[in-house]
C-alpha positions in Angstrom: -41.4 -31.6 -62.5 -39.0 -29.7 -60.3 -38.2 -26.3 -61.9 -36.1 -23.4 -60.7 -36.0 -19.8 -62.0 -32.6 -18.3 -61.5 -32.7 -14.6 -60.4 -29.8 -12.2 -60.1 -29.3 -8.5 -59.5 -30.6 -6.6 -62.6 -32.8 -9.4 -64.0 -36.0 -8.2 -65.7 -38.9 -8.7 -63.4 -41.4 -10.0 -66.1 -38.8 -12.4 -67.6 -38.9 -14.4 -64.3 -42.3 -13.6 -62.9 -44.3 -14.5 -66.0 -43.2 -18.1 -66.2 -43.2 -18.3 -62.4 -46.9 -17.4 -62.2 -47.8 -19.7 -65.1 -46.1 -22.7 -63.5 -47.5 -21.9 -60.0 -51.0 -21.6 -61.5 -50.6 -24.9 -63.3 -49.6 -26.5 -59.9 -52.7 -25.0 -58.2 -54.8 -26.6 -60.9 -53.4 -30.0 -60.1 -50.3 -30.2 -62.3 -47.3 -32.0 -60.8 -45.0 -29.0 -61.0 -42.9 -27.3 -58.3 -41.1 -24.1 -59.1 -39.1 -21.7 -57.0 -37.1 -18.5 -57.5 -33.4 -19.2 -56.6 -30.2 -17.3 -56.6 -26.8 -18.7 -57.4 -25.1 -17.6 -54.2 -28.1 -17.9 -51.8 -28.5 -14.1 -51.5 -31.2 -13.1 -49.1 -32.4 -10.3 -51.5 -32.1 -9.7 -55.2 -32.9 -6.3 -56.8 -34.4 -6.6 -60.2 -33.9 -4.2 -63.2 -36.9 -1.9 -62.3 -36.3 -1.9 -58.6 -38.5 -4.7 -57.3 -36.9 -6.6 -54.5 -37.2 -10.4 -54.2 -36.3 -12.9 -51.6 -35.2 -16.1 -53.4 -36.4 -19.3 -51.8 -32.8 -20.5 -51.6 -29.5 -21.2 -53.4 -29.2 -23.0 -56.7 -27.3 -26.1 -55.8 -25.7 -27.8 -58.8 -26.3 -31.3 -57.3 -29.9 -30.7 -56.2 -32.7 -32.7 -57.9 -33.9 -30.5 -60.8 -35.7 -31.1 -64.1 -35.6 -27.6 -65.6 -33.8 -24.3 -65.0 -35.3 -21.1 -66.4 -32.9 -18.2 -67.0 -34.3 -14.6 -67.3 -32.5 -11.7 -69.0 -32.4 -8.0 -68.4 -29.8 -5.2 -68.6 -28.4 -6.3 -71.9 -29.0 -3.4 -74.4 -27.5 -0.7 -72.1 -24.6 -2.9 -70.8 -25.9 -2.3 -67.3 -23.6 -3.0 -64.4 -26.1 -5.5 -63.1 -28.1 -7.9 -65.3 -27.5 -10.5 -68.0 -24.6 -8.7 -69.7 -22.8 -8.2 -66.4 -23.4 -11.8 -65.4 -22.0 -13.0 -68.7 -18.8 -11.1 -68.1 -18.5 -12.6 -64.6 -19.0 -16.1 -65.9 -20.3 -17.7 -62.8 -23.9 -18.2 -64.0 -22.9 -19.5 -67.4 -20.6 -22.0 -65.7 -23.5 -23.2 -63.4 -25.8 -23.5 -66.4 -23.2 -25.7 -68.2 -22.9 -27.9 -65.2 -26.6 -28.4 -64.8 -27.1 -29.1 -68.5 -24.3 -31.7 -68.3 -26.3 -33.3 -65.5 -29.3 -33.6 -67.8 -31.3 -30.6 -66.6 -33.4 -28.9 -69.3 -32.3 -25.3 -69.7 -34.9 -22.7 -70.7 -34.4 -18.9 -71.2 -36.5 -15.8 -71.6 -35.3 -12.7 -73.5 -31.6 -12.1 -73.1 -31.2 -14.9 -70.7 -30.4 -16.8 -73.9 -27.1 -15.0 -73.9 -26.2 -16.6 -70.6 -27.1 -20.0 -72.1 -25.0 -19.2 -75.1 -22.1 -18.1 -72.8 -22.3 -21.6 -71.3 -21.4 -22.9 -74.7 -24.7 -24.6 -75.3 -26.1 -22.8 -78.3 -23.4 -23.1 -81.0 -25.0 -24.5 -84.1 -28.4 -24.9 -82.3 -31.7 -23.1 -83.0 -32.6 -20.3 -80.6 -34.3 -17.0 -80.2 -34.0 -14.0 -77.9 -35.1 -10.3 -77.6 -34.7 -8.5 -80.9 -32.0 -6.2 -79.6 -29.7 -9.2 -78.8 -30.3 -11.3 -82.0 -26.9 -10.3 -83.5 -25.1 -11.0 -80.2 -26.7 -14.4 -80.0 -25.8 -15.1 -83.6 -22.2 -14.2 -82.8 -22.2 -17.1 -80.3 -23.0 -19.4 -83.2 -26.7 -19.9 -82.6 -29.1 -20.5 -85.5 -31.7 -17.7 -85.1 -35.3 -18.9 -85.5 -38.1 -16.5 -86.0 -40.5 -17.9 -83.4 -41.9 -16.9 -80.1 -40.6 -20.1 -78.4 -37.9 -22.4 -79.8 -37.9 -25.9 -78.3 -34.8 -27.8 -79.2 -35.4 -30.6 -76.6 -33.0 -30.0 -73.8 -32.8 -26.3 -74.5 -35.8 -24.0 -74.9 -35.5 -20.3 -75.6 -38.1 -17.6 -75.8 -38.2 -14.1 -77.2 -38.4 -10.8 -75.4 -40.0 -10.1 -72.0 -43.6 -11.0 -72.4 -42.7 -14.2 -74.1 -42.1 -15.6 -70.7 -45.8 -16.2 -70.5 -45.6 -18.2 -73.8 -42.6 -20.1 -72.5 -44.4 -21.0 -69.3 -47.5 -22.1 -71.1 -45.5 -24.2 -73.6 -43.6 -25.9 -70.7 -46.9 -26.7 -69.1 -48.2 -28.2 -72.4 -45.0 -30.1 -72.9 -45.0 -31.6 -69.4 -48.7 -31.9 -68.6 -50.6 -31.8 -71.9 -52.5 -29.2 -73.9 -55.7 -29.4 -71.7 -53.8 -28.2 -68.6 -52.1 -25.5 -70.6 -55.5 -24.3 -71.9 -56.9 -24.1 -68.4 -54.0 -22.0 -67.3 -54.3 -19.8 -70.3 -58.0 -19.3 -69.6 -57.3 -18.5 -65.9 -54.8 -15.9 -66.9 -57.1 -14.4 -69.6 -54.2 -14.6 -72.0 -54.0 -15.7 -75.6 -50.7 -17.2 -76.6 -48.8 -15.3 -79.2 -46.5 -16.3 -82.0 -45.4 -19.8 -82.8 -43.5 -22.6 -81.1 -40.7 -24.1 -83.2 -39.8 -27.6 -82.3 -37.0 -29.9 -83.6 -39.7 -32.1 -85.1 -41.1 -29.2 -87.1 -41.0 -29.7 -90.9 
């Protein structure tokens, strides 16, 4: 599985690093997963919401081979000049998400990254979740809010706030590589998954 985590100025550090570490750890345990942090414009440095500085591995190319794109949030509740809210206003990231989804790439989000997915026009009349401060905004985009830690609707997977990035990562590992690999990663992290995973096949 080829996965990319899209980072941008103002993204929340844990939104991106939690699934990154989970997927990287799964790969170190033998799972066939590759994951990188990428930026939309190929920026040499991205400054996250709490000041951490990251050097993305490269640019997110719309035509590159990719199975999944993970979109973090950050900077939503205070309408920060950098972060998910600002990127939604700019529109470039939602446009890229829409193009990738159209190509068949699975889109996943953590926290208010779901608003960027919604801004791409992908969540109308579809089940989704996000951070509790943004639930009403997500509902305004036409999403059907589900009370779950992770909501897996097939080609779109959304997760709740901040720390749910761990649960998203572990669920993706389970979905791609099976429950045993996910349990090994969970054990290595000394983390017990929280909440529930809603799936389209759920009763």
